[in-house]
KEVEXKOL-82607 format. One record per atom (N, C-alpha, C): atom name; residue in one letter; x, y, z; residue number from 1. Coordinates in pm, 1 decimal. Layout:
<drenses>
   a  r      east     north        up    k
  CA  A         X         Y         Z  NUM
...
</drenses>
This chain:
<drenses>
   a  r      east     north        up    k
   N  M    2211.8    -629.6    1977.7    1
  CA  M    2283.6    -568.0    1868.8    1
   C  M    2207.7    -444.2    1821.9    1
   N  N    2281.9    -345.9    1783.7    2
  CA  N    2223.8    -222.5    1734.4    2
   C  N    2225.5    -224.4    1582.3    2
   N  N    2109.1    -225.4    1523.1    3
  CA  N    2098.7    -227.4    1377.8    3
   C  N    2091.2     -83.8    1328.1    3
   N  E    2191.9     -40.6    1254.3    4
  CA  E    2199.4      98.0    1209.2    4
   C  E    2095.1     129.6    1101.9    4
   N  S    2052.0      30.3    1024.7    5
  CA  S    1957.1      57.1     917.6    5
   C  S    1812.7      61.3     966.9    5
   N  Y    1790.1      34.6    1092.7    6
  CA  Y    1655.3      35.7    1148.3    6
   C  Y    1608.5     179.9    1164.0    6
   N  D    1494.3     212.3    1106.5    7
  CA  D    1443.1     348.4    1110.0    7
   C  D    1318.3     351.3    1197.6    7
   N  Q    1328.3     412.1    1314.1    8
  CA  Q    1217.6     413.6    1409.4    8
   C  Q    1099.7     494.5    1355.7    8
   N  Q    1125.9     603.0    1286.1    9
  CA  Q    1016.6     683.7    1232.6    9
   C  Q     938.1     605.9    1128.3    9
   N  E    1005.7     528.5    1046.6   10
  CA  E     937.5     447.1     945.6   10
   C  E     855.1     337.6    1012.2   10
   N  E     904.6     283.5    1121.3   11
  CA  E     834.3     176.1    1192.0   11
   C  E     708.5     228.4    1260.9   11
   N  D     707.2     355.5    1299.4   12
  CA  D     592.3     412.5    1369.2   12
   C  D     475.8     443.5    1276.2   12
   N  K     499.2     446.3    1146.4   13
  CA  K     392.5     475.6    1051.4   13
   C  K     297.3     356.2    1041.8   13
   N  P     169.8     382.6    1014.1   14
  CA  P      75.5     272.2     991.7   14
   C  P     113.5     191.1     867.6   14
   N  L      64.5      69.5     862.4   15
  CA  L      98.3     -22.0     753.2   15
   C  L      60.1      35.4     617.1   15
   N  L     -57.4      96.4     608.0   16
  CA  L    -102.9     149.5     479.8   16
   C  L     -10.8     260.7     429.8   16
   N  Q      38.9     345.0     519.6   17
  CA  Q     130.8     451.7     478.6   17
   C  Q     265.8     395.7     436.1   17
   N  R     312.1     291.4     503.0   18
  CA  R     439.2     230.3     462.8   18
   C  R     427.2     165.6     326.0   18
   N  L     315.6      96.8     301.0   19
  CA  L     293.6      37.3     168.8   19
   C  L     281.6     145.2      62.6   19
   N  R     211.1     252.0      95.7   20
  CA  R     191.9     362.8       2.2   20
   C  R     326.7     423.1     -37.6   20
   N  G     414.9     438.5      58.2   21
  CA  G     545.9     495.8      30.1   21
   C  G     637.2     403.9     -48.4   21
   N  S     615.9     274.5     -37.8   22
  CA  S     704.2     181.8    -108.3   22
   C  S     653.8     146.3    -247.9   22
   N  V     522.9     148.6    -269.7   23
  CA  V     468.4     109.8    -400.2   23
   C  V     476.7     225.3    -499.6   23
   N  F     420.7     340.0    -463.4   24
  CA  F     422.2     458.6    -549.3   24
   C  F     473.9     577.0    -468.3   24
   N  P     605.4     589.0    -450.5   25
  CA  P     656.7     698.6    -367.5   25
   C  P     631.4     835.1    -431.4   25
   N  V     584.7     928.8    -349.5   26
  CA  V     558.9    1064.8    -395.4   26
   C  V     680.9    1149.4    -363.0   26
   N  K     735.0    1213.0    -464.0   27
  CA  K     851.6    1299.7    -446.7   27
   C  K     804.4    1443.6    -425.7   27
   N  P     880.7    1522.5    -354.7   28
  CA  P     841.4    1663.2    -335.2   28
   C  P     834.5    1742.1    -465.8   28
   N  T     904.3    1695.9    -568.2   29
  CA  T     903.7    1767.5    -696.0   29
   C  T     788.0    1726.5    -786.4   29
   N  D     707.7    1628.8    -745.8   30
  CA  D     593.8    1585.0    -826.6   30
   C  D     487.3    1694.3    -830.9   30
   N  T     425.2    1707.6    -947.2   31
  CA  T     316.6    1804.7    -959.2   31
   C  T     191.5    1749.2    -893.3   31
   N  T      90.9    1833.9    -879.6   32
  CA  T     -33.3    1792.9    -814.5   32
   C  T    -101.5    1680.6    -891.7   32
   N  S     -99.0    1689.1   -1023.7   33
  CA  S    -164.0    1585.0   -1103.6   33
   C  S     -92.8    1450.7   -1089.1   33
   N  V      39.9    1452.3   -1080.9   34
  CA  V     115.4    1327.9   -1063.4   34
   C  V      86.9    1268.5    -926.1   34
   N  K      81.1    1352.4    -823.7   35
  CA  K      48.5    1304.3    -688.9   35
   C  K     -90.9    1243.4    -686.1   35
   N  L    -185.2    1308.4    -753.3   36
  CA  L    -321.9    1257.5    -758.5   36
   C  L    -327.6    1123.7    -831.1   36
   N  L    -254.4    1111.6    -941.4   37
  CA  L    -251.6     985.3   -1015.1   37
   C  L    -187.5     873.3    -933.7   37
   N  K     -79.7     904.2    -862.1   38
  CA  K     -14.5     802.5    -780.0   38
   C  K    -104.8     758.8    -665.6   38
   N  D    -173.3     854.7    -602.5   39
  CA  D    -265.0     820.3    -493.9   39
   C  D    -380.2     733.8    -544.3   39
   N  S    -439.8     774.3    -656.2   40
  CA  S    -552.8     697.7    -708.3   40
   C  S    -509.3     558.7    -755.2   40
   N  A    -390.4     547.7    -812.6   41
  CA  A    -341.2     416.3    -855.3   41
   C  A    -318.8     324.8    -735.9   41
   N  F    -264.7     379.1    -628.0   42
  CA  F    -241.8     297.1    -509.5   42
   C  F    -373.4     248.9    -449.5   42
   N  Y    -470.6     339.2    -435.1   43
  CA  Y    -597.1     298.9    -374.8   43
   C  Y    -674.8     204.7    -465.9   43
   N  L    -666.1     222.6    -596.4   44
  CA  L    -729.8     129.0    -688.9   44
   C  L    -666.8      -9.2    -676.5   44
   N  F    -534.7     -14.1    -666.8   45
  CA  F    -464.4    -140.6    -647.9   45
   C  F    -506.3    -206.5    -516.8   45
   N  A    -516.9    -128.5    -409.5   46
  CA  A    -555.5    -183.4    -279.1   46
   C  A    -698.1    -237.9    -282.5   46
   N  V    -789.1    -166.1    -346.2   47
  CA  V    -928.4    -212.1    -354.9   47
   C  V    -937.3    -338.5    -438.9   47
   N  M    -865.1    -343.3    -550.3   48
  CA  M    -869.1    -463.2    -634.0   48
   C  M    -809.4    -583.9    -561.9   48
   N  A    -701.7    -563.5    -487.5   49
  CA  A    -642.4    -673.5    -411.3   49
   C  A    -739.9    -723.0    -305.0   49
   N  L    -810.2    -631.2    -240.7   50
  CA  L    -909.7    -669.7    -140.5   50
   C  L   -1024.6    -748.0    -203.9   50
   N  L   -1072.2    -702.3    -318.4   51
  CA  L   -1181.7    -772.3    -385.6   51
   C  L   -1141.0    -912.3    -430.9   51
   N  V   -1022.5    -926.1    -485.0   52
  CA  V    -975.1   -1058.6    -527.2   52
   C  V    -962.3   -1150.7    -407.0   52
   N  T    -911.7   -1098.7    -296.4   53
  CA  T    -899.2   -1179.3    -174.9   53
   C  T   -1035.7   -1224.7    -125.3   53
   N  L   -1131.6   -1133.2    -125.1   54
  CA  L   -1266.3   -1169.5     -80.7   54
   C  L   -1331.8   -1270.5    -174.7   54
   N  L   -1313.3   -1252.4    -304.8   55
  CA  L   -1371.3   -1347.0    -400.3   55
   C  L   -1309.5   -1486.1    -387.3   55
   N  L   -1179.2   -1492.1    -371.6   56
  CA  L   -1114.7   -1622.4    -353.6   56
   C  L   -1158.4   -1687.7    -222.8   56
   N  G   -1167.8   -1608.5    -118.3   57
  CA  G   -1215.0   -1662.3       9.7   57
   C  G   -1357.5   -1713.0      -0.3   57
   N  G   -1442.4   -1637.8     -70.4   58
  CA  G   -1580.5   -1681.3     -89.6   58
   C  G   -1589.9   -1808.0    -172.5   58
   N  A   -1508.0   -1819.5    -275.6   59
  CA  A   -1508.9   -1940.1    -358.7   59
   C  A   -1462.5   -2061.2    -279.4   59
   N  I   -1361.5   -2043.6    -197.7   60
  CA  I   -1313.0   -2154.9    -115.2   60
   C  I   -1418.0   -2196.1     -13.4   60
   N  M   -1483.7   -2098.0      47.9   61
  CA  M   -1587.9   -2130.6     146.3   61
   C  M   -1707.1   -2198.2      78.9   61
   N  F   -1738.0   -2158.2     -44.8   62
  CA  F   -1849.1   -2218.8    -117.0   62
   C  F   -1819.4   -2364.7    -149.3   62
   N  V   -1695.9   -2394.5    -184.3   63
  CA  V   -1657.3   -2531.3    -218.1   63
   C  V   -1657.0   -2619.5     -94.0   63
   N  L   -1609.0   -2564.5      16.5   64
  CA  L   -1602.9   -2645.0     138.4   64
   C  L   -1740.0   -2653.5     199.5   64
</drenses>
């Protein structure tokens, strides 16, 4: 079956770029400061999610 909503260009992007585009999409009309804030918010969110994952994994390994 041919799925019309399937976007090959979107599928070729790396996972981090796809997440970046879906969480805080940057519009062409955004100013430089807004783009900078959106980029920094996304990377801060990614780092915090990574740290929480590592801390939970470490706590589970410590208990076991």
